[in-house]
N, C-alpha and C positions, 0 to 999 in steps of 0.2 A: 147726368145721368142725372139725365136722365141719368151716366154711369156715375142716374138715374140716375151723371150716373149715380139705379138702385141702386148706374149705375149705379145708376144706377144707379144709383143705385146709388143715377141715378137715384143703394142701398143699400156700414154693413160689416162689422167685424164679428167673425165667429169666435165665440169664447167658450171656455169650459164652465160647467156649472160649479160654482164655488160655494153653494149653500145647500144644506141638506133639505129634503122635502119637509122634514119635521119643523125646521126653523121657519120656512116660508109659510107653513100651515098656521103657525102661531100668529104671524102677521095677518093672514087672511081671515082669521076668526073675528077680528074687529069689524062690525058691520059698516063702519065708515071707511074701511080700507079695501081697495081693489088691487089684486095682484095679477099682472098680465105678463105672459111669457113671450119672449122674442128670441130669435136666433142671432140677430146682428146687432152688436153693441157699437155705439159711437166711439170713435177713437178719442174724441174730445167733444166739447160743446160748441165749437166755433165753425158754423157752416159758411162763414164768409171766407175762410181760408182752407177748408177741408172739403174735398169733393165727396160724393156718395150720398146715399139716401138715409142713412141711419140717424143722422142728427136731426134733420127736419121731421123725420118720422116721429121722433120723441118730443121735439120742442115746438114745432110749428103749430099754431092755433092753441097750444096748451100753455106754453111759457111765453112765446113770442106771438104777436099779432101784427097784421098788416092793415092797410086801409080797407081792403076787401078780402073776401075769401070765397072758396067754392063750396056750394051746398051739396047735398047728396045727389042732386041731378046735374051736377057740373055747371051750374049757373053761378055767375058772379053776383055776390050779394054784399051788402054793407057790413063792415066790422068797425074799425076805428073811424072810418068815414061814415057819417050818417047818410050822406047823399053825394052825388057828383053830377056835373054837367060837362058836356063836350062841345067845343066851338064848332061852327059849321065846317071849317076847314080841317077838322079832326086833329089839330095840333095843340090845343089848349084844354087842359082838364082842371076844373075848379072843384076842390073837395071841401065839403062842409064837415068839420071834425066834431067828434064828441067832446064836450067840455068837461066831463067828469072822469075821464081816463087818466091814470097815472102809472108810472113805472113802479116796479116792486121795490126800488130804492127810495121811493117817495117823491121823485121828480115828476112834475105835471107833464102830461103829454100835450104838446102844442104844435102849431105849424112849423116852428123852428126845428122840431124833431123830424118832421117830414122832410124838410130841406136837408138836414144833416144826414138822414138815413139814405135817401135816394142818391144824393151826390157822393156819399161815401162808397156806394157800390162801384162808382167809376174810379175812385181814387185809392181805396184801401182793400177792396175785395180782390182775391187772387183766383177764385175757383173758375172753372171753365165757362159757366153760364153767365158770368158778369157782363159779357158783351151785349146782352139783351137790353141793358140800361144805357147803351151808347147813344140811343136815339133821344135821350133827355138833353135838352139845351140848358134849361135852368129851372129852378124852383123858387117861386116868389112867396114870401110871407105877407099875405094881404092883411091878415088879422090873426090873433092867436088861434082862432078856430076856423081859419080859412087859408088853405094852401093852394097855390096855383102852379101847375106843372106845365111847362112849355116844351114841346117836342120840336126837333129839327125838321121833322116831316111826319105826315100821318102814319100811324102804326096800329093795325088791327090787333097785333099780338101784345102790345105793351100793357094794356090794362089787365089782360089775362095773366101776364107774367107777374103782376103784383099779388096774385093769389098764391104764389110760390114763396120760397125762402127769400127771393129777391125783394119782396115787398115788406119784409119784416121791419118793424120800427124799433129804433134804438135811441137811447138817450146819450148825449155826449158825456154824461157822468157815469155811464154804465158799460163802457167798452174797454176798460183798462185790462180786463182779464177774461175775454169772451170764452177762451178754451176751458175755463174752470168755473166761472161765475156768471151765468147768463142773467141779464136784467131785462125783463120784458114787461108788457102790460097785461099778460094773459091771466087766466083763472088759476094757474098753478105757478109755483116757484120750485127751483131745484133745492131740495133740503139736504141731500147727501148723496154720495156715490161710493160704491165699492167696486173698484175696477175688476172686470172679469166676472162680476156677479149681478149687480143691481144698481138702479138709480131710483131714488125716492123723491116723488113730487108731493108737495104739500099745497093745500088750498091757499090762495093769495087773499089775505083778509081785506085788502084794499081794492079788490077787483071791482071794476065799474059795472060789470054786467051781472047776469044771473049766476048765482053761486053754483059751482058744480055739485053733483049729488054726492060724490065721494070726497072726503076731506083729505085722504091720502091715497096715492096711486103708486104702487111699487112696480117698476119695470124690471122684470127678471130676465137675464140673458143666459140662455142654455143652448150650448152648441149642438149636442146630440139630439136628433129628432125623437128617438125613443125616450130619452131622459125628459125631453120637453113634454111628451105625451104622458109619461108617468107622473110628472109633476102635477098635471091636471087631475089625473085619476086618483092621486093620493092626497088631494087638497093642498098641495104646495102652491098652486096658483088657481085663479078663477077663470082665466081666459087664455087661449092660445091665439095670438094676434094673426097668425097666418100659418096654416098647416104646411109643412115643408116636404112631407112625403105623403102621397095620396093613399097608400095602402091602409093607413090608420083611420081614414074617414068613416068607412062602414062600422067600425067598432064604436065610434061615438054616436053615429046615427041610430044604432040599435040600443043605445043606453039612454033610458028616459031621464037620467040626471042632467043631460046635456042638450044644448041647442047647437045645431050646425047651420051657420049662415053661409050660403054659397052665392057668389056673384062674380063679377068680372073686374078687371083692372085696366089701366092703360099701360101696363108693363109688358113690353115686347121682349120675349126671349129670343135673342138674335145671335146667329152665327156670323160674327164679324169677320170680314176679309180685310187684310191690310192692302188696300188698293194701291198703295205707293211702292210696294215691294214685289219684285218678281218671285214667282210667276203670276201672282195675283193682280198685277197691273195689266194683265191681258184679259179683256172682257170674256174671251172664249173660255178661259180657265175658270173664271168665276161662274159663268153660265153652266159649265160642265159640272162643277161641284153642286150647283143648285139642282140640276137634273138628277144627280146621283143620290140625293137624300130623299128618303121616303118619310115625309113629315108626319103623316098619319101614324105610321109605325113608331116613329120617334116619340110622338105625343103619348101613344098608348104605353110605351115603355117608361118614359121619363115621368109622366104624370097621369097614368091610368086613363088617358083619353079625356081628362076633365078640362083641359084648356080649349082655346079656340084657334083654329087655323085661319090666319089672316093674310099672309103673303105681302105685307107692307109694314111701314112704320106708323100706320094709322089704325087706331082701335075703333071699334064701332061707335064709341061714344063721341067721336069727333064729327063735326058737320060734313067733312069732305071724305068720309069713309066710303070705300067701295071694295068689294071682295076681289082681291088679286091672288087668292090662295092657289089658283090653278094655273098661274103663269108659268110655273116650272113643274109640270107633272113628273112623277117618278119615272125616269127613262134612262137606265144605265147604259144602254147601247148608244143613245145620243150623246151621253156624257163622254163615253170613250172616243166617239168620233170627233167631238170638239177638242178634246185633249190632243188627239193626233193632229188635228188641223193647227193647233198651237205649237206643234213641234216637240211635244213632251215625250213622245214614244219613238223618237228617231233612233236608228241603229247605233248602238254603242253608248247611248245616253243612259244615265242612271235613272232608276225609278224615281218619279217625283216624290219628295218627302216634305211634309209640312209639320210645323210645331203648333199644336193646339193648346194654348196656354189659357187655363180657365181658373175662375175662383173656386176655392174648395167648398162649394155649396152643393147640397144634394141634387138639385135640379140640373146644375151644370155638369156634375160628374156623371149622372145617368145619361144625359143627352150626349155628352162627349163620347161615351162608349158606343152609342148607336152611330154617331157620325163617323168615328174611326172605322167601325166595321163596314159601313156602307161605302166609304171612300176606298177602303181596301179592295172592295169588289170591282172597282174600276181601275185598280192598279196604282192608287195613290197611298203611300205610306204616311200614316199620321201618328205622331208621338204626342201623347197626352201629358201635359205638365200642370198639375194642380198647384195653385199659388194661394198663400194665405190672403184672406180678403177682410178688410179692404186694403190694408197697407201695401202689401207686396204687389197685388194685382194692379192697384192704382198707379204705383210707381213704375212698374216694368212694362205693363201693357198700355194703360191709359195715358200716362205721361211720356214715357220713353218710346212708345210705339214699337217695342221689341217683341214682335209676335208675327205669325203668319195668319193663324185663325184664333178666335176666342169665342166663348159662349157666355153671354151676360144678359141679365134681366135689366132692361132700360126702363126705369120707373118714372122719369119725369114726364109730365103732360106735354103733348105736342112737340116731342123731341125730334121729330122729322127734320126740324130746322137745323140740327147739327150737321146734316149732310151739306149744308151751305157753307161750312167752315172747313177750308182745305187743311188747316192745321189740326183739326180734330183727329182723334185716334183712328178713324176710318181710313184716313189718307185719301179721301175722295175729293176730286177737284173737278166738278161739273159746272161749267159756265152757264149752261141752260138752266140747271137747277137753281143756281144762285140768282139768276134773273127772274125766274118764276117765283121764287120765295120773296124777292123784293116786290114784285108785282102783287102778290097775294097780300103782303103786309100793308101796302098803300092803297089797295083798291076798295071797291064797294064790297059789301058782304057776299054778293053773288060772285064777284070777280075773285074774291079770296077763295071761295069754294072751288071755282073752276081751276084757278092756278095751283092750288094745293093738290088737286087730283092729278094735274099734269106732272107735278113734282113726284108724286108717288108712282105714277106710271113710268116716268123716266128712270127713276131709281130701280124699278123692277127690270126695265129693259137693260140697264147697265149691270144688273146683278150686283149692285153696290154692297149688298149684304144678303144673307138668306134669313128671312124671318121665320123662325121655327114654329112658334105658337104664342098666343097671348096668354099670359099667366092668369089663372083663376084667383079669385079672392075667396078663401075658405077660412072662416073664423069658427072656433069651437069655444063655447062658454058654458059655465054652469047656468042652469035655468033661471037662477035668481038675478042674472045680469041681463039688462035689456038696453035697447037704444043703439044698436050697431048699424052702421051704414053698409048696405049690401054690396054696393060697387065702390071700389077704392079708386077715386077719381083725382085725389090730390096726393101730395107728398106726405101729408100728416096722417098719423093714426089719431084721429080726433077724439079726445076723451070727453069733450064737453057735453055730448048727448047721452052718455052712459049713465045708467041709474039702476038701483035695485028694484026688483019686481015687487 
């Protein structure tokens, strides 16, 4: 995640607010300090062994850096690599490295660290997305400032994957306690942490690049959306990283003390089907559920209509996007017919009953209520089971696959590729999709676009999931803070561009 996962998530432990607005306001009065409110706290600092989006949201580009990163337009740009070249056969990448970068523990950054970091993904990482690095054959240290990566085959997606947590650079002297003591080359270091409350980042005095405008950034974790809003209104924080309930947006828009930044994300809010478990292993059932859901009504209810209906695992910021939002128009009668064809309403048979196991996040809870109500209209009983997120949801749904339905915001970029992994929590095993994904990764840029569109269409035909809406990016900040990226295109909440007005 993408589970993003934001899971997601791709993205993401809900915690209670453990610090009064008054104490936070004291911190925020220092002009060199910025306080940002989040709802999802990292369970720890080790994204090599912990799934979800909360850790890279806080640390990627801020504490950890990679060879490359995504800019505001989702373009791959240099970071620790000053430049790179690709061989004609697409299998060899030569990276020219910055000579002045060093880790926060004082160790210099060299090509040896590139080799250590990329090969370590294959040997030591345990998170679900590590398989993206399987295509790496070897990393050669040509010179201290020259790393050569040789792939087993051409891969269009590999360089893009380096913009994510997978590309984070580590020092062999800095991985002893990743869960508690991150050691990166970024503009900030982790100064302290209060579990259930906050993480404090301090400016890295040895940073190789442009110094960040704020010497201290306090990441405040506040579970309740109302409390999060009140923290901004009462000067407890300076920024809300992402509005979690849309009803509060007009309040901030009408208050000239604040700026509301609205854009899009690559975070698909998805109704996941357990394709490996009856009755959802029957495509007719999955299609029936897709026809039974009025996604426009759901979006209006769950997010005041502010998201985007997309109908696929492809956001508009991807080159192969096409609008598939009308593939399953709201049609309860057709849904009932398909369920009958699947044999679910035969005489003497119990009413179909499904467990909808969701993270206890506001968007998921609101969306689940709509889904349960609309599926009840076609005779399907849905039991909503909220689970603590990320720990319980990741264990029971994502890892153990113990669910029928779930709703989750998948935050990782280009995470449609997860449907090519039969052991992923979707339980989807489509040979054609796997073949098309392989063709897309190895082909020309146009072949990649064509094949990825075929993948999205096939997933739609198979109703492998129901893509409810694309999550909007809504940031609210005091007017004194500038430099926000309108569209959230990476896993990181990038602090490096923020500055006082």
